DRENTORKOL-3810 file (N, C-alpha, C; in nm, 4 decimals):
REM DRENTORKOL-3810
@n.u->-3.5946; n.v->-2.3791; n.w->2.4922; ca.u->-3.4626; ca.v->-2.3489; ca.w->2.5427; c.u->-3.3788; c.v->-2.4759; c.w->2.5543
@n.u->-3.4430; n.v->-2.5854; n.w->2.6042; ca.u->-3.3709; ca.v->-2.7107; ca.w->2.6206; c.u->-3.3232; c.v->-2.7637; c.w->2.4843
@n.u->-3.4065; n.v->-2.7526; n.w->2.3813; ca.u->-3.3695; ca.v->-2.7969; ca.w->2.2473; c.u->-3.2517; c.v->-2.7149; c.w->2.1944
@n.u->-3.2505; n.v->-2.5865; n.w->2.2248; ca.u->-3.1428; ca.v->-2.4985; ca.w->2.1809; c.u->-3.0109; c.v->-2.5401; c.w->2.2457
@n.u->-3.0123; n.v->-2.5726; n.w->2.3735; ca.u->-2.8917; ca.v->-2.6156; ca.w->2.4448; c.u->-2.8434; c.v->-2.7497; c.w->2.3905
@n.u->-2.9353; n.v->-2.8414; n.w->2.3633; ca.u->-2.8989; ca.v->-2.9721; ca.w->2.3079; c.u->-2.8340; c.v->-2.9548; c.w->2.1709
@n.u->-2.8907; n.v->-2.8686; n.w->2.0877; ca.u->-2.8351; ca.v->-2.8430; ca.w->1.9552; c.u->-2.6957; c.v->-2.7830; c.w->1.9667
@n.u->-2.6773; n.v->-2.6888; n.w->2.0580; ca.u->-2.5471; ca.v->-2.6259; ca.w->2.0792; c.u->-2.4451; c.v->-2.7277; c.w->2.1277
@n.u->-2.4848; n.v->-2.8145; n.w->2.2204; ca.u->-2.3945; ca.v->-2.9180; ca.w->2.2718; c.u->-2.3536; c.v->-3.0144; c.w->2.1610
@n.u->-2.4470; n.v->-3.0509; n.w->2.0759; ca.u->-2.4158; ca.v->-3.1406; ca.w->1.9642; c.u->-2.3177; c.v->-3.0746; c.w->1.8688
@n.u->-2.3365; n.v->-2.9478; n.w->1.8416; ca.u->-2.2455; ca.v->-2.8741; ca.w->1.7545; c.u->-2.1058; c.v->-2.8653; c.w->1.8126
@n.u->-2.0966; n.v->-2.8399; n.w->1.9420; ca.u->-1.9660; ca.v->-2.8331; ca.w->2.0068; c.u->-1.8977; c.v->-2.9689; c.w->2.0066
@n.u->-1.9713; n.v->-3.0759; n.w->2.0278; ca.u->-1.9145; ca.v->-3.2111; ca.w->2.0251; c.u->-1.8598; c.v->-3.2425; c.w->1.8863
@n.u->-1.9331; n.v->-3.2058; n.w->1.7820; ca.u->-1.8867; ca.v->-3.2278; ca.w->1.6452; c.u->-1.7590; c.v->-3.1489; c.w->1.6193
@n.u->-1.7560; n.v->-3.0229; n.w->1.6614; ca.u->-1.6395; ca.v->-2.9374; ca.w->1.6415; c.u->-1.5188; c.v->-2.9945; c.w->1.7147
@n.u->-1.5358; n.v->-3.0407; n.w->1.8382; ca.u->-1.4256; ca.v->-3.0987; ca.w->1.9154; c.u->-1.3731; c.v->-3.2247; c.w->1.8465
@n.u->-1.4625; n.v->-3.3073; n.w->1.7936; ca.u->-1.4214; ca.v->-3.4273; ca.w->1.7208; c.u->-1.3421; c.v->-3.3937; c.w->1.5967
@n.u->-1.3801; n.v->-3.2885; n.w->1.5297; ca.u->-1.3082; ca.v->-3.2436; ca.w->1.4109; c.u->-1.1683; c.v->-3.1969; c.w->1.4482
@n.u->-1.1551; n.v->-3.1263; n.w->1.5576; ca.u->-1.0232; ca.v->-3.0816; ca.w->1.6029; c.u->-0.9334; c.v->-3.1991; c.w->1.6364
@n.u->-0.9863; n.v->-3.2972; n.w->1.7072; ca.u->-0.9076; ca.v->-3.4146; ca.w->1.7433; c.u->-0.8636; c.v->-3.4887; c.w->1.6179
@n.u->-0.9505; n.v->-3.5038; n.w->1.5202; ca.u->-0.9147; ca.v->-3.5705; ca.w->1.3952; c.u->-0.8038; c.v->-3.4950; c.w->1.3243
@n.u->-0.8090; n.v->-3.3645; n.w->1.3258; ca.u->-0.7061; ca.v->-3.2841; ca.w->1.2620; c.u->-0.5719; c.v->-3.2960; c.w->1.3306
@n.u->-0.5716; n.v->-3.3102; n.w->1.4620; ca.u->-0.4477; ca.v->-3.3243; ca.w->1.5366; c.u->-0.3837; c.v->-3.4590; c.w->1.5087
@n.u->-0.4641; n.v->-3.5645; n.w->1.4875; ca.u->-0.4087; ca.v->-3.6971; ca.w->1.4653; c.u->-0.3415; c.v->-3.7085; c.w->1.3284
@n.u->-0.3736; n.v->-3.6190; n.w->1.2365; ca.u->-0.3095; ca.v->-3.6193; ca.w->1.1069; c.u->-0.1958; c.v->-3.5191; c.w->1.1091
@n.u->-0.0851; n.v->-3.5554; n.w->1.0461; ca.u->0.0269; ca.v->-3.4641; ca.w->1.0448; c.u->0.1542; c.v->-3.5331; c.w->1.0023
@n.u->0.2639; n.v->-3.4968; n.w->1.0650; ca.u->0.3950; ca.v->-3.5481; ca.w->1.0286; c.u->0.4281; c.v->-3.6744; c.w->1.1069
@n.u->0.5110; n.v->-3.7571; n.w->1.0463; ca.u->0.5524; ca.v->-3.8850; ca.w->1.1040; c.u->0.6747; c.v->-3.8649; c.w->1.1937
@n.u->0.6889; n.v->-3.9497; n.w->1.2979; ca.u->0.8063; ca.v->-3.9408; ca.w->1.3854; c.u->0.9286; c.v->-3.9991; c.w->1.3133
@n.u->1.0485; n.v->-3.9688; n.w->1.3626; ca.u->1.1732; ca.v->-4.0051; ca.w->1.2947; c.u->1.1909; c.v->-4.1568; c.w->1.2818
@n.u->1.1551; n.v->-4.2328; n.w->1.3834; ca.u->1.1705; ca.v->-4.3784; ca.w->1.3792; c.u->1.0813; c.v->-4.4399; c.w->1.2710
@n.u->0.9565; n.v->-4.3961; n.w->1.2641; ca.u->0.8639; ca.v->-4.4470; ca.w->1.1637; c.u->0.9067; c.v->-4.4015; c.w->1.0250
@n.u->0.9535; n.v->-4.2787; n.w->1.0142; ca.u->1.0022; ca.v->-4.2288; ca.w->0.8849; c.u->1.1137; c.v->-4.3182; c.w->0.8327
@n.u->1.2091; n.v->-4.3531; n.w->0.9197; ca.u->1.3199; ca.v->-4.4391; ca.w->0.8791; c.u->1.2697; c.v->-4.5768; c.w->0.8348
@n.u->1.1718; n.v->-4.6322; n.w->0.9050; ca.u->1.1155; ca.v->-4.7623; ca.w->0.8692; c.u->1.0443; c.v->-4.7556; c.w->0.7337
@n.u->0.9718; n.v->-4.6476; n.w->0.7096; ca.u->0.9020; ca.v->-4.6312; ca.w->0.5811; c.u->1.0040; c.v->-4.6168; c.w->0.4679
@n.u->1.1076; n.v->-4.5382; n.w->0.4898; ca.u->1.2083; ca.v->-4.5189; ca.w->0.3858; c.u->1.2814; c.v->-4.6501; c.w->0.3564
@n.u->1.3079; n.v->-4.7330; n.w->0.4591; ca.u->1.3713; ca.v->-4.8633; ca.w->0.4394; c.u->1.2787; c.v->-4.9560; c.w->0.3603
@n.u->1.1495; n.v->-4.9524; n.w->0.3915; ca.u->1.0516; ca.v->-5.0344; ca.w->0.3187; c.u->1.0494; c.v->-4.9942; c.w->0.1724
@n.u->1.0496; n.v->-4.8646; n.w->0.1454; ca.u->1.0496; ca.v->-4.8172; ca.w->0.0072; c.u->1.1759; c.v->-4.8605; c.w->-0.0665
@n.u->1.2905; n.v->-4.8534; n.w->0.0006; ca.u->1.4161; ca.v->-4.8952; ca.w->-0.0622; c.u->1.4102; c.v->-5.0433; c.w->-0.0996
@n.u->1.3522; n.v->-5.1258; n.w->-0.0126; ca.u->1.3370; ca.v->-5.2684; ca.w->-0.0419; c.u->1.2438; c.v->-5.2913; c.w->-0.1601
@n.u->1.1494; n.v->-5.2000; n.w->-0.1796; ca.u->1.0550; ca.v->-5.2076; ca.w->-0.2925; c.u->1.1136; c.v->-5.1432; c.w->-0.4185
@n.u->1.2392; n.v->-5.0948; n.w->-0.4093; ca.u->1.3065; ca.v->-5.0218; ca.w->-0.5167; c.u->1.2320; c.v->-4.8943; c.w->-0.5525
@n.u->1.1910; n.v->-4.8243; n.w->-0.4478; ca.u->1.1207; ca.v->-4.6970; ca.w->-0.4625; c.u->1.1877; c.v->-4.5924; c.w->-0.3749
@n.u->1.1569; n.v->-4.4666; n.w->-0.4016; ca.u->1.2086; ca.v->-4.3569; ca.w->-0.3200; c.u->1.1103; c.v->-4.2411; c.w->-0.3219
@n.u->1.1251; n.v->-4.1544; n.w->-0.2240; ca.u->1.0401; ca.v->-4.0364; ca.w->-0.2143; c.u->1.1042; c.v->-3.9382; c.w->-0.1178
@n.u->1.0547; n.v->-3.8163; n.w->-0.1157; ca.u->1.0984; ca.v->-3.7164; ca.w->-0.0191; c.u->1.0269; c.v->-3.7440; c.w->0.1136
@n.u->1.1015; n.v->-3.7554; n.w->0.2249; ca.u->1.0393; ca.v->-3.7853; ca.w->0.3540; c.u->0.9303; c.v->-3.6866; c.w->0.3946
@n.u->0.9393; n.v->-3.5635; n.w->0.3496; ca.u->0.8375; ca.v->-3.4647; ca.w->0.3868; c.u->0.7037; c.v->-3.4915; c.w->0.3188
@n.u->0.6998; n.v->-3.5871; n.w->0.2242; ca.u->0.5744; ca.v->-3.6240; ca.w->0.1587; c.u->0.5035; c.v->-3.7410; c.w->0.2274
@n.u->0.5514; n.v->-3.7778; n.w->0.3475; ca.u->0.4834; ca.v->-3.8796; ca.w->0.4279; c.u->0.3837; c.v->-3.8076; c.w->0.5176
@n.u->0.2587; n.v->-3.8496; n.w->0.5116; ca.u->0.1545; ca.v->-3.7878; ca.w->0.5948; c.u->0.0903; c.v->-3.8937; c.w->0.6841
@n.u->0.0760; n.v->-3.8601; n.w->0.8110; ca.u->0.0077; ca.v->-3.9482; ca.w->0.9051; c.u->-0.1423; c.v->-3.9280; c.w->0.8888
@n.u->-0.2156; n.v->-4.0389; n.w->0.8761; ca.u->-0.3614; ca.v->-4.0334; ca.w->0.8650; c.u->-0.4216; c.v->-4.1177; c.w->0.9767
@n.u->-0.5513; n.v->-4.1152; n.w->0.9877; ca.u->-0.6197; ca.v->-4.1951; ca.w->1.0892; c.u->-0.5971; c.v->-4.3442; c.w->1.0666
@n.u->-0.5827; n.v->-4.3856; n.w->0.9403; ca.u->-0.5652; ca.v->-4.5273; ca.w->0.9076; c.u->-0.4206; c.v->-4.5713; c.w->0.9079
@n.u->-0.3262; n.v->-4.4789; n.w->0.8917; ca.u->-0.1844; ca.v->-4.5141; ca.w->0.8833; c.u->-0.1044; c.v->-4.4019; c.w->0.8215
@n.u->-0.0555; n.v->-4.4244; n.w->0.6986; ca.u->0.0329; ca.v->-4.3271; ca.w->0.6343; c.u->-0.0019; c.v->-4.3145; c.w->0.4869
@n.u->0.0054; n.v->-4.1922; n.w->0.4364; ca.u->-0.0163; ca.v->-4.1626; ca.w->0.2955; c.u->0.1166; c.v->-4.1148; c.w->0.2390
@n.u->0.1692; n.v->-4.1868; n.w->0.1405; ca.u->0.2972; ca.v->-4.1528; ca.w->0.0791; c.u->0.2689; c.v->-4.0920; c.w->-0.0578
@n.u->0.3040; n.v->-3.9661; n.w->-0.0734; ca.u->0.2772; ca.v->-3.8946; ca.w->-0.1991; c.u->0.4025; c.v->-3.8912; c.w->-0.2860
@n.u->0.3817; n.v->-3.9023; n.w->-0.4150; ca.u->0.4875; ca.v->-3.8866; ca.w->-0.5146; c.u->0.6032; c.v->-3.9851; c.w->-0.4947
@n.u->0.5705; n.v->-4.1124; n.w->-0.4803; ca.u->0.6699; ca.v->-4.2185; ca.w->-0.4679; c.u->0.7155; c.v->-4.2565; c.w->-0.6081
@n.u->0.8468; n.v->-4.2553; n.w->-0.6333; ca.u->0.9034; ca.v->-4.2929; ca.w->-0.7623; c.u->0.9643; c.v->-4.4327; c.w->-0.7461
@n.u->0.9188; n.v->-4.5256; n.w->-0.8298; ca.u->0.9668; ca.v->-4.6633; ca.w->-0.8229; c.u->1.0532; c.v->-4.6956; c.w->-0.9442
@n.u->1.1231; n.v->-4.8095; n.w->-0.9358; ca.u->1.2106; ca.v->-4.8541; ca.w->-1.0435; c.u->1.1355; c.v->-4.8485; c.w->-1.1762
@n.u->1.2021; n.v->-4.7960; n.w->-1.2769; ca.u->1.1392; ca.v->-4.7790; ca.w->-1.4072; c.u->1.0811; c.v->-4.6402; c.w->-1.4249
@n.u->1.0849; n.v->-4.5567; n.w->-1.3182; ca.u->1.0397; ca.v->-4.4186; ca.w->-1.3273; c.u->0.8917; c.v->-4.3959; c.w->-1.3054
@n.u->0.8178; n.v->-4.5016; n.w->-1.2699; ca.u->0.6743; ca.v->-4.4829; ca.w->-1.2467; c.u->0.6516; c.v->-4.4151; c.w->-1.1118
@n.u->0.5514; n.v->-4.3291; n.w->-1.1081; ca.u->0.5192; ca.v->-4.2526; ca.w->-0.9869; c.u->0.3849; c.v->-4.2979; c.w->-0.9311
@n.u->0.3804; n.v->-4.3107; n.w->-0.7970; ca.u->0.2608; ca.v->-4.3586; ca.w->-0.7291; c.u->0.2326; c.v->-4.2775; c.w->-0.6041
@n.u->0.1089; n.v->-4.2820; n.w->-0.5590; ca.u->0.0710; ca.v->-4.2475; ca.w->-0.4222; c.u->0.0426; c.v->-4.3818; c.w->-0.3568
@n.u->0.1039; n.v->-4.4067; n.w->-0.2413; ca.u->0.0908; ca.v->-4.5351; ca.w->-0.1733; c.u->0.0329; c.v->-4.5122; c.w->-0.0347
@n.u->-0.0593; n.v->-4.5979; n.w->0.0048; ca.u->-0.1170; ca.v->-4.5937; ca.w->0.1394; c.u->-0.0659; c.v->-4.7128; c.w->0.2185
@n.u->-0.0255; n.v->-4.6874; n.w->0.3429; ca.u->0.0193; ca.v->-4.7914; ca.w->0.4349; c.u->-0.0697; c.v->-4.7899; c.w->0.5579
@n.u->-0.0917; n.v->-4.9073; n.w->0.6175; ca.u->-0.1631; ca.v->-4.9095; ca.w->0.7449; c.u->-0.0639; c.v->-4.8776; c.w->0.8568
@n.u->-0.1084; n.v->-4.8814; n.w->0.9794; ca.u->-0.0227; ca.v->-4.8452; ca.w->1.0932; c.u->0.0925; c.v->-4.9415; c.w->1.1144
@n.u->0.0800; n.v->-5.0643; n.w->1.0582; ca.u->0.1867; ca.v->-5.1634; ca.w->1.0661; c.u->0.2772; c.v->-5.1596; c.w->0.9435
@n.u->0.2615; n.v->-5.0582; n.w->0.8610; ca.u->0.3378; ca.v->-5.0339; ca.w->0.7389; c.u->0.3115; c.v->-5.1367; c.w->0.6283
@n.u->0.1949; n.v->-5.1980; n.w->0.6306; ca.u->0.1532; ca.v->-5.2857; ca.w->0.5224; c.u->0.0859; c.v->-5.2009; c.w->0.4148
@n.u->0.1202; n.v->-5.2253; n.w->0.2888; ca.u->0.0607; ca.v->-5.1506; ca.w->0.1792; c.u->-0.0876; c.v->-5.1864; c.w->0.1665
@n.u->-0.1710; n.v->-5.0833; n.w->0.1677; ca.u->-0.3153; ca.v->-5.1046; ca.w->0.1560; c.u->-0.3743; c.v->-5.0431; c.w->0.0296
@n.u->-0.2935; n.v->-4.9647; n.w->-0.0418; ca.u->-0.3430; ca.v->-4.9030; ca.w->-0.1640; c.u->-0.2311; c.v->-4.8390; c.w->-0.2418
@n.u->-0.2505; n.v->-4.8338; n.w->-0.3742; ca.u->-0.1512; ca.v->-4.7720; ca.w->-0.4625; c.u->-0.2249; c.v->-4.7148; c.w->-0.5825
@n.u->-0.1944; n.v->-4.5883; n.w->-0.6138; ca.u->-0.2522; ca.v->-4.5212; ca.w->-0.7306; c.u->-0.1388; c.v->-4.4686; c.w->-0.8177
@n.u->-0.1427; n.v->-4.5012; n.w->-0.9457; ca.u->-0.0439; ca.v->-4.4476; ca.w->-1.0394; c.u->-0.0737; c.v->-4.3007; c.w->-1.0630
@n.u->0.0286; n.v->-4.2233; n.w->-1.0784; ca.u->0.0115; ca.v->-4.0796; ca.w->-1.1053; c.u->0.0421; c.v->-4.0519; c.w->-1.2502
END
């Protein structure tokens, strides 16, 4: 019985952690959105603001179009430093 309760508690802890992780991902606030859009403009890039996703590490920018027409997915850390870029 004790093993069954321990297993159940572990499962509930995992489920709660998954919920918290899901809540931390989502849409960006207006101030951060404006800062990201300004950063992209300085990089001669643009994107639709609704394609900014908040992640545990920072921000995921989908379908960024840069000068010359090239399209990228760009990852930023929480301080808006570019940490990754993939050509599409």
